[in-house]
C-alpha positions in Angstrom: 88.0 69.9 100.8 86.2 67.1 99.2 83.9 64.7 101.0 85.6 64.7 104.3 88.8 65.8 106.1 90.8 62.7 105.0 90.9 63.8 101.4 93.5 64.9 98.9 97.0 65.5 100.2 96.2 63.8 103.5 98.0 60.4 103.1 101.7 60.6 103.9 104.0 57.8 104.8 107.0 59.5 106.3 109.4 56.6 106.3 109.8 56.8 102.5 112.0 58.9 100.4 109.0 61.0 99.6 108.4 61.5 103.3 111.9 62.7 103.9 111.7 65.1 101.0 108.5 66.4 102.4 110.0 67.1 105.8 113.2 68.7 104.4 111.2 70.9 102.0 108.7 72.0 104.6 111.5 72.7 107.1 113.2 75.0 104.6 109.9 76.9 104.2 109.3 77.0 107.9 112.7 78.6 108.5 112.0 81.2 105.9 108.6 82.0 107.4 109.8 82.3 111.0 113.0 84.3 110.2 110.9 86.9 108.2 108.7 87.6 111.2 110.9 87.0 114.2 111.3 89.8 116.8 115.0 90.8 116.9 116.4 92.0 120.3 118.9 94.2 118.4 115.9 96.4 117.4 115.6 97.3 121.1 119.0 98.9 121.4 118.8 102.4 122.8 115.2 101.8 123.8 114.1 102.6 127.3 114.4 99.7 129.7 117.1 97.9 127.6 120.8 98.4 128.0 123.0 97.4 125.1 124.9 95.2 127.6 121.8 93.3 128.5 120.8 92.9 124.9 124.3 91.5 124.0 124.1 89.2 126.9 120.7 87.8 125.7 122.0 87.5 122.1 125.1 85.5 123.5 122.7 83.3 125.5 120.8 82.4 122.4 124.0 81.8 120.4 125.2 79.4 123.0 122.0 77.4 123.0 121.8 77.4 119.2 125.3 75.9 119.1 124.3 73.0 121.3 120.7 72.6 120.2 120.3 69.7 117.8 123.7 68.2 118.4 124.1 64.4 118.5 120.5 63.7 117.5 119.5 60.4 116.0 117.8 60.6 112.6 114.5 60.1 114.3 115.1 62.9 116.8 116.2 65.2 114.0 113.0 64.5 112.1 111.0 65.2 115.2 112.9 68.5 115.7 112.2 69.5 112.1 108.5 68.6 112.3 108.0 70.6 115.5 109.5 73.6 113.6 107.2 73.0 110.7 104.1 72.8 112.9 105.1 76.0 114.6 105.5 77.8 111.3 102.2 76.6 110.0 100.3 77.7 113.0 102.1 81.0 113.0 101.3 81.7 109.4 97.8 80.2 109.1 96.6 81.8 112.3 96.7 85.1 110.5 96.7 84.2 106.8 93.8 81.8 107.0 92.1 83.3 110.1 92.7 80.1 112.1 92.5 82.4 115.1 89.9 84.7 113.7 90.0 87.7 111.5 91.3 90.1 114.2 94.7 88.6 115.1 98.2 89.6 114.3 101.0 87.1 115.0 104.7 87.6 115.6 107.4 85.0 116.0 108.8 85.5 119.5 112.5 86.4 119.8 114.8 83.5 120.1 115.5 84.7 123.7 111.8 84.4 124.6 111.6 81.1 122.8 114.5 79.6 124.8 114.1 81.6 128.0 110.3 81.9 128.4 109.0 78.9 126.3 107.1 81.1 123.8 107.0 80.3 120.1 104.4 82.6 118.7 102.8 85.8 120.1 99.1 86.3 119.1 97.7 89.8 119.5 93.9 90.2 119.2 92.0 93.4 118.6 89.6 94.0 121.5 87.3 96.8 122.6 89.1 97.0 126.0 92.5 97.1 124.3 94.5 94.5 122.4 94.8 91.2 124.1 98.1 89.2 123.9 98.4 85.4 124.1 101.6 83.5 124.2 101.6 80.2 122.3 103.9 77.3 123.0 103.8 74.7 120.2 104.6 71.1 120.9 104.5 67.6 119.5 105.7 65.9 122.7 104.1 65.2 126.1 102.8 68.5 127.5 102.8 67.5 131.2 105.9 69.5 132.2 104.7 72.6 130.3 101.3 72.4 132.1 103.1 72.0 135.5 105.1 75.2 134.7 101.9 77.2 134.0 100.4 75.9 137.2 103.4 77.0 139.2 103.1 80.5 137.6 99.4 80.8 138.6 100.3 79.6 142.1 102.8 82.4 142.3 100.2 84.8 141.0 102.0 85.6 137.7 101.7 84.9 134.0 104.2 84.6 131.3 106.9 87.2 130.5 107.8 88.4 127.1 111.0 90.4 127.3 111.0 91.6 123.7 107.6 92.8 122.5 106.2 95.4 120.2 102.5 95.9 119.7 101.1 95.7 116.2 100.0 99.4 116.3 103.4 100.5 117.4 102.1 102.1 120.6 104.1 99.9 122.9 107.6 98.5 122.8 109.0 96.8 125.8 108.9 94.0 128.4 105.5 92.4 129.2 106.2 91.3 132.8 104.0 88.4 134.1 100.8 89.6 132.4 100.5 87.3 129.3 98.5 84.1 129.4 100.3 81.2 127.8 98.7 78.1 126.2 100.1 74.9 124.7 99.1 73.8 121.2 99.9 70.3 120.2 99.3 67.6 117.6 100.8 64.2 116.9 103.3 63.4 114.1 100.8 61.9 111.7 98.6 65.0 111.7 101.5 67.4 111.3 102.8 65.4 108.3 99.5 65.6 106.6 99.2 69.3 107.3 102.8 69.8 106.1 102.0 68.2 102.7 99.2 70.7 102.1 101.3 73.6 103.3 104.2 72.8 101.1 102.0 72.5 98.1 100.4 75.9 99.0 96.9 74.4 99.1 95.3 77.6 100.3 91.6 76.5 100.1 92.2 73.3 102.0 94.4 75.0 104.6 91.7 77.7 105.1 89.1 75.1 105.9 91.4 72.6 107.7 90.0 71.1 110.9 93.4 71.6 112.6 92.2 75.1 113.4 89.3 73.7 115.3 91.6 71.4 117.3 93.8 74.4 118.1 90.8 76.5 119.2 89.5 73.7 121.3 92.9 73.2 123.0 93.3 76.9 123.7 89.7 77.3 125.0 90.0 74.3 127.3 93.2 75.5 128.8 92.1 79.1 129.4 88.8 77.8 130.9 90.7 75.5 133.3 93.3 78.1 134.2 90.5 80.6 135.0 88.7 78.2 137.2 91.9 77.1 139.0 93.0 80.7 139.5 89.6 81.6 141.0 89.6 78.5 143.2 93.0 79.4 144.8 92.0 83.1 145.3 94.0 84.6 142.4 91.0 86.4 141.0 93.0 89.0 139.2 94.5 86.3 137.0 91.0 84.7 136.7 89.8 88.0 135.2 92.5 88.0 132.6 91.8 84.4 131.7 88.1 85.0 131.5 88.5 87.8 129.0 90.7 85.6 126.8 88.4 82.6 127.2 85.4 84.7 126.0 87.4 85.9 123.0 88.5 82.4 121.9 85.0 81.0 122.4 83.6 83.8 120.2 86.1 82.9 117.5 85.2 79.2 117.9 81.5 80.0 117.6 82.2 82.0 114.4 83.4 78.8 112.8 80.2 76.9 113.4 79.8 76.1 109.7 83.2 74.5 109.6 82.3 72.4 112.7 79.3 71.0 110.8 81.5 69.6 108.0 81.8 65.8 107.9 84.6 64.6 110.2 85.3 68.1 111.6 84.2 67.5 115.2 85.8 64.0 115.4 89.1 65.2 113.9 90.8 66.1 117.1 89.6 63.0 118.9 91.8 60.8 116.7 94.9 62.8 117.7 96.7 61.2 120.6 98.4 64.4 121.7 95.1 66.2 121.8 93.7 63.6 124.2 96.9 63.6 126.3 96.8 67.4 126.6 93.2 67.5 127.8 93.7 64.5 130.2 96.8 66.1 131.8 95.1 69.4 132.0 92.3 67.9 134.1 94.7 65.9 136.1 97.2 68.6 137.0 94.7 71.3 137.7 91.9 69.2 139.3 89.4 70.8 136.9 87.6 69.0 134.1 88.8 70.2 130.7 85.6 71.3 128.9 85.5 71.9 125.2 
């Protein structure tokens, strides 16, 4: 990637015509990527545990929200909405295509119902000796405080995230994952996403494969899983703590496998220049009363 991580393709000024074209072009690509891999509730018709009436109700729920979503937005708000979609698509694609989340992950775009209803953007499924592990990912470019509070409430109630429409990568399970899926928040600020989008739109595979955003994402996930585990153990929800511990160990192993990437100039300091990264870790410590360790 050149001498450091601020090299070719990294300088983007989004208030220019060039910047608007970048956002529009990357948004079109993002829609294509997500639609091609999105779980469709209609595929669960006549499947055990799903009545056709329930599926139609869920589809109607999504259609109502889709109709109102994005209405009356200012140009700045519309740009922010598009950028969030772009960031989500990049993570979804590169997690698997460029091994951002390791070589043993399969990603699926959550159904629109689980997106709206359960706050899940991407489902990551990891091969594991004890059976595949599933992680729900919520991608954001805004303040993550409310999302962290919701996760804390779930742990207090001794439950995890729900995925209503899920099918395992090996085809052995198709159904509802009820309160057993850890959820994490992945975030970055606007400037970082714009730079990333520029590389993605130009299909810069080599630079994307070695991009430090993957390290930022792994650090964010590891810090959250670690804090969630310690908090669950502290309040006596040790069954949840065990689930979090297994996923923490998995992510830390993936993180360790990228030690050569961490050694590249600018790699370790990349995340610290991202305001949302710092906000996420600060709020994580504040809300859970546990120091966010990376």
